[in-house]
N, C-alpha and C positions, 0 to 999 in steps of 0.2 A: 910541157912547163914541169921541172921537177919540184917535188914537196920536200921540205926540209923533216927530217923526225927527232921530235924532242926527247931527252934522256929518259923522261917519267913515261913516255908512251912506249920507248924500247924495251924498258924495263918490264911494263905490262904484257907487252907481246912475247917476252922471251918466257914469263911466268906462263902464260897461258900454251906456250909450246912444252914445256917442261911437264907441264899436267898431264897434256892430252898424250904426250909421249911416253910417261910413265903408266897411264891409264891403258895402254895397248900393249906395253912389254912385262909390265910387272903383275902377277896374280895379286898381289898384297894389297897393291896401289888399286885394284879393280873393286876388290873386298871392300876397302875402305871407303871408297865413292860410292859404293851400293849401300852399304850400311849407313850412310851419311847423307843420301839423296833425300832431297826437298819430298817426293811422293812418299817413302818409308814415314817420315816426320808425319806428314799429314795425315798418314791413315793412323798411325800412334795417336797423336793428338785426338782423331775425331773419335776414334774408341773411346780412350779414357775419357771425353767430355760426355759421350753416350752413357758411360758405365757411371759417371758421378752423377748425370740427371735421373738415371733410374734409382740410384741411390738414394738421391734427396727425397724422390718421390716414395719412395718405400719408407724411409725416417718417418717422413712427414703424415703417412695415413697407414702405416701399418707398424711397424717395430724397427727399433734402432740396431738390435742385434742381429736381424735378419739381413739387415744391409751391411752391416759390419763383416756379417760370417761370408756373405754370397758376393760381396764386391772387394770393400775396401782391404780386409785382411785374407781374401782367398788368395791361394798359389796362382791363380793364372793372373789376377790384379799386377801381384807382387813381379811376375815375371815381365808382364807389360812395361812396367814401370823402368825394369832392368833393361829391356830393350831400347827404351827411349832413351834411359842415361847413354848406351852404346851409341845410339845415332846422334846423340849431342856431342859426344866425344870423338866421333868419326868424322861429324861436318868441321870439327875444329882442323883435323888432319888436313882434311882435303885443301884447306889454306895453306896449307906449308909449302915454302918457307913464309912465317909468319912476316909480316911489315908491321910498322908502328900504327898504319890505320886499322889494322886488324885486333888491337888492343882491348878496345872497348867489347867487340864481337865475343874475344876468349874469354873474357872475364865474365860475361853475361851467361854464356853457355858451361863455361865451369860452376858457376855459382846456382845454376838450375841443377846440375849432376850434384853439387854438394846438398843442396835443397832437399832434393827427392832422396838421396842415401840418407839424411838424417831422419826423414819421413819412414824410411823403411826401416830404419834401427829403433825407431820408435814403438813402431808398430809390431815388430818382433820381440825386441826385449824390454819395453816398455810396458808400464799399466795405469789402469785407473781402478781406484777401489775404493774402501771405507771401512773404519774401525770405530767400534762401539765401547767405549771405555766407561768402567766404573771407578770410583775412587778407591784407591789402594790396591788395584788388582792390576799388575803391569801385564801386557799383553806382546805376543812376540810373533804374530800371524795378522796379515792383512786379508780382508775378504776381496775379491776383486769380483768383474763382472765376467768371468768365463765360468761356463757350466762344465762341472766334470761328473766322472762316473768312476764309483769306486767298487771295486770287485775282491771279495775275499774268498781265494781258492780254497776249497777243502783238500788239496792234494800238499798244500805245503802251509797253510793257513797265513799267508802272505797277501798283503794288500795290495791290488794292481789299480792303478789310476791311469784314465786316459780320458782325452778330451771328448764331451758328447753334450750336444744341446737339442732335447727335443724339440722346443719350439722351431728349430731351424731343419732339423732331420724330418719332421712330418711324418713319424711311423703310422702305418695303419695296417688293418689285417691283407690287404692285396700287398702292400710294399713295407713288409715288417724289417727291422733293423737286425742282423744277425750278428752276435759280438760271440768268440769263442772263450770259455771259460778257461783260464792258463792251468796247465797240467793235468787238464781232464778231458774226456770226449764230449762233455758237456758243450750246449749252447746257450746262450741269453738272448730269447725271443722278446722283443718290444715291439709289440702290435697296435698301439695305442697310444694317446697322449692328451693332457689336458693343461689348459694355461691356468686353470683354477680348480684346486682339489680340496675337498674338506674330510674331516674327520667326523665319521657318524657314529655316535657309542649305540652300545646295546648290551643287554644283561644277558650273564650265562650263568649257569648253575655251577655253584661249588663245593666240590668234594670235602670241603672243610667244615666241619658243624660249627666251628669258633668265628665263621665269615659274617659279616655284619648282613643287616637286611639292607636291602637296595630298592629303588623303583625308578622307573622313566616314564617321564611327563612330556607332553606334548603341549607347548604354548603356541595360539596362532590367532592372527588377526586377518580377516577377509577383507577388510577395509583397507588396510595398510599392505596387503598382499605380503606378509611374513609370517616365517614359521621358526620356533625355536625349540630344539631338542633339549632336555634338561635332565640329566642324571643326577639323582641323589643318593648317598649313601651314610649309614651311621659310622662309617671307618674313625672319623674324626668330625669337629665341629667346622671345619671349611668344608668338607666333601658334603656336609648335608645341610648347607646353606648356599642359596644362589638369588645374585642381586640382579633384580629385573630392571636392567638400563639405569639405576639409581632410582627408579621412581617407585618400587616396592620389593618385597624380600620374601620368598620361600625358605620353608625350614622342615625339615625332617626331623621328627622326635621317634622315640622309641614309644613314648605314650605322651597323648597331647596335654599338654599345662594344664592344670586345675582352673575352673571358673567360678566365678561369684556371682550370684542373681544381685540385681541392684533395680528397684522400684523407683519411677518418676512420675511427676504429676505435670499435665499440661492444661491450661484454660484457653479457650478459643472464644471471641468474640464475633460473630459470624451474622452478617447482614447481607440483603439482596442486593442493596445498592452502594456498597462501599466495601472496600477491602478488609480483610478479617483481621482482629487483633489478636495475636499470639503471647501466649506469657507462659515460659517455661523456665525452670530451674539449673539442670545440669546438661540437658540435649534435647533436642525438639523429637516430638514422635513422627514428624514426615507426614502425619495423615491431613489430608484436605477435607475440609468440608463446606459445601455449598449450599444456598438456601434460594429456592425458587421466587419470582416475581411476587406470588401470592402467599407465599410463608408456607405452604402446606405439604411440601417436599424437600426432603434432606437429602442430598447426594454425599456419598462417603468415597473417597479415594484413597488408598492404602498405598504404603511407598513403594511397592512392587508394581503399582500401577492398575491395579484390578479396581473396578468402581461399582457402587451400589445405590439405588436409591430407595428410602423408606417415608412414609408418611411421618410428618413431624409430631401428631398427635400420641402416633404409637412409642416413640422414642422418649416423650416428656416424661422425665424421672423414672425410665425404665434403663435396665441395663444392658447394652447391646456388646456382646464379647465378639471380637476378630483375633483369635489366637490366644497371643499374650497381651493384647490389647482390649480395655474395656472403656466404652463411650457411654456418657449419659447427658441428655439435653436436661439441664437445670431449669431453666428460665426462657420464657418466648414473650415478645414486645411487638404487637402488630403493627405499632405506629411508634417505632421506636425515637427517644430523644433524652439527652442527659439534661437532667435540671440539678443547678446545685451540685454536680460533681456525681448525681446517681442517676443509673438507667431508670426510665419510666415509659410509660405509653401515654400519647396524646388521645389516642381514640381507639376502640376496635376493629377500627378499618385496616386493612393490610396496606396502609398507604407507605410505610417503609419498616417491611419487618425486619426482626433480627432475634436471635438467640445466644445463649451461652452455653459452651459445651463443655464437659469436665472429660477429660482424658488420661488414664490411667495404665500404665504399659512398663513392663520390665525390660533389662538389657543383662546382658551376661558381659562381664568383664574379667580380664585375665592381667598379671602383672606384667607391665611394661617399661623398660628404662625410661628416665625422666626425659623429656622432649622429644622423644619417638613420636610422629605422629604420621606417619607416612605407612600405605597399605600393607598388607602382610596376608600370607597364606600359610597356614601350621598344618602339617600332614604326619600320620601316624598309620603305621600297616596293621591290618587287622590280624588277629591271631591263625586264619585258616591262609593267608596270604593271598585272598582273591578280590581284596577291596582293601581300600583306605579309609580311613577316618579324617576329617577336615574342618577346620577352623578357619572363616575369612572374615577380616575385620580391619580397623585402623586404630592406631593408638592403642588404649588400652581396651577398646571395646570391640566385642565379638559380633560381626551383623550378619553372618552366617554359617550354620555348621550342618554336618550331615555325614552321608557315606556315600563314595563313589566307587562304583563298580569297572571292572576290568573293562576297556575299552569305551567306557560311558564318557562323556564332557560335560562341564558346565560352566557357564559365565561368570567370569571373575568380578565385573563391575568397573573394569579398567579398559575405559571404552569398550571396544568390541572384542576385547581378549578373551578367549576360552582356554580353559585347561580340560587335556584328556590325558588319562592314565593308559599308557603303552604297556607296560609290565612292572610286576613287582614279585618280591619273594623275601623268606626270612634270611637264605643263604646264598647270597648272589654276588658275582663281580661284575664290574664295569670294564667292558672290551669297547675296541673302537675299530670299525670298519673305514676302509677309505675309498671314496667314489669321487666322480666330477662334481663340482657345485651346482648347486639345484636353483637355479637363476629364477625360476617361478616363485619361489617361497622366500628369497633372500634379498637383502638390499643390495646395492651397487657396493655402499662401503664395506660390507662385509666381503663382496665378492674382489675387489681390490687388494683385499689383505690375505686372500686365500692364495697359499702358493702352489705353484706348478707342477709336475710329474707324469710319468707313463706309466702303461700296464705292460707286464712284462711275466715270462715264464721261463723254465727250464726246460730243455727237449734234449734228446738223444737219440740223433736220425738214424745211427745204426741199428738200435734197438727198437726204433721206432715207439719210443717212450715221450709221455708229455708232463709234465707237471702240472697242478692249476695254477691259473693266472692270478697275480696280486697287482695292485697298485702301489708304484714306488714313489712316495711322496719327497719333494724337496727339503732335505733336513733332518730327515730321519733314515734309521738303518731299518731293512726290510727283508727277513729271511724267505729265501725261494726254496721250496722241496722239491725233491723227485727222488721217488722211494726212500733210502734212506740216506742219500745225499743232500747236504743245505749249503746253498751260497748266498751269502750274506751280501746285499747290495745297498748304496748309498748313493744318492743323486744331490747335486747342490753346487752351490758356488763354491770356485777355488780358495781354499787357504792357504795364503802364499807366505812362507817364512820369510822374514828377515833380519838381518846382522844385529838387531837391537830389539831393545824393550820398550815400551811407550806406556806410562802410568800417568792418570790423572790425579793430580794433587789437589786442585780446586775449581769450582766452576761458579761463577755469578753472573747474573743477568742483572743489569744495573737499567733503571726506569727512567722515563720522561718524567721531569718533575712535575707533581701533582697529579701524576696518571700511573696505572698499571700498563703502560704501553713499552715494551722492551727498548731501551736505547742501543745496545750492544750486547753481547755475547762474548764472553772471557774464558777462556779455559785456561789453567795453568797445568803444563804437562813436563813429566821428566823423560828425558830419553837415556839410555844405559847402553853402551857398547859391551857386547855380550862376549867379545873377545879380551879387552881390555879392562872392562868393569868401570871405565871412565863414564861421568854422569853430567848431562847439562840439561839446564831447566829452559822451557820456551813459553811465552805467552800467544796466544791463538785469540785472535777475535776479528770481528768483520773486517775484510779485505786486508788484514794483515796475516798472512800464513806464518806457521814456525817450519823449521826443515832440520832435517839430520841427514849428514854429520854437520852440516849449516857453514862449513868453513868456504873461505873464498873460492877456491880452488874446484870445490865441490859444486858450489853454485856457478861458478862460470864453467864447467864440463858439463853439467845436467845429471853426473852421477850423485843425485841429491833427491831426498824423500822431502815432499812439502806436504804439509797438512794444513788443511781448511777448515773452518767451522762450518757443520752443514746442517745438523738436526740437533734438538736438544729434547729434553723430557720436561714439562712444566710441573710433574707431579713428582719428580726426583731430580734434584739438582746434584746429586752425586752421579750424573751419567749424562753423556754426551757423544755425539756422533759426529766423526772427523772425515773429510774426504781425503782423499792418497792421491798424490801424483806421483809418477817415478818416469822421468823422459831422459833416456842417455841417448836420445839424439838431437838432444836441444841446441849443443854448442853448433852442430853441423847446420842445423835449420837457421841459425840466427847469421852464422858466417856466410850461406849460401844466399840468402835474402838479402845482406849487406853488400855481397859481390853481385848480385843481379841488380840493386840500383846504383852501384859505382859503374858497373858496365854500361847501362844503359844512358847514364848521364854522358860518360867518354863518347859513345857514339852518335850522340847528338850535339856536344856542345866541345869537346875538347878537339883542337885542332881546326874548327872552322874559322873561316877567315871571317873579317869585320866588313 
């Protein structure tokens, strides 16, 4: 029995025969089918999926920068995406000549290629960053998230810039990073790094006899596990003052302010069976007096916590001197009771013993600005420079004074904080050394604000020479020496120039009605084209960014800088920080995503029979 062949089936068979014949006879089509094979696509997709999973784990548990550098922006990952694009393009060629049913398939694959192309363009030429604006100061550079290293060559004094991130490179003494200094035989050796560095102050003697006096203190709390190194100098009022977390003040003087003695009187009615009644005028003495149940023993406790007991009879109408304090027991009632508002005794039996003590004491005061009642510590250097004189007090009252020798400590009375004199001198300079953050003595909040950096030195391998190592902290220029050669090294985030300036005109923080809770953050900025001089103002507030150039085509193509509100300074409303996004691959991503949606819809719904 002979079966009839439909035209549609004949067309399918002829296409298969054509494809098989060109695969056998043409090297070009053999390569196309190899590049467009399903096996290659599965290998590429599996590798990319695994890489993305590892990157996601790295971002959530370690650091985003490491994930971007090792995977997302790594050359191998870019090459893998490129091969995937070739695979997607080749698989569409394997269907050639195309038919109507292939339309959705072709559009979907080219949409994926366009999307990947946009991602590659965005990762290569786009960037994210931030800019901190101060009112009236235009800026033309954006701080990106990319770490760079700047080296000044001693041969031509030119600044050479190269990408380098110590967090990702992880240099060590076993595996150091070696970089050649351009124009010289020198090498820059990076053999250690730290995610958090700090500047540690120290004093060094000055050859200038006009240099002011300086001292170095250590404030530490064992209970809070915190330590603060405080340098003070008489160079100016700001350098001679230290604000202790807004709770107290340390001040350094050439001579301690003059003090004035004041005399105070206090009366205490002390009973064995009820709380004492204390009457004073200016300030209390802090003396605590208790009476035994039989009325024969009086116990006196000083403000410092020392106690002593005395026979009541020995104190009656007798002066008891305790430093600058004098105590006299004026009256005693064995069986105390108030009759017509006057104290009296009902009997001579110690049923309710009570006594009246008069306390006279003196205090020393100094001039203090009105309203200032916080604690303070005032210091002055002794003539020999081996100790300091101090006054410790609150408000206008001196609570303690004396001399503190070198390396000695004293309690401040501010919780368990103590002050130790580390160094002092009549002609000293305050210098700073950089070292890794001391996590055992500092709080986590201080640690988070400490910048990263690395340890480096210069070396000349041909002459077997090596310079002293130094820590290079992010955001600062550090000179490295080898013999008489000096190389300045700077490390930090990249400052990317832009073809315009941005200036903060006004910043305001509207509040919810009746509260201090911010309801919005509104920054008015001015953009200025550096070539044409044209200006344009923009308003940035929550969920409403501003952009430059801001034209329709700039927004449509993605060649546009978008500024969003990121941070603000509650203490200074003339300052704000904006997040910056520049993505020239945006249009390709948008077109690719749209094409994928259209292609999938066509594959599943277009041409289907009802």
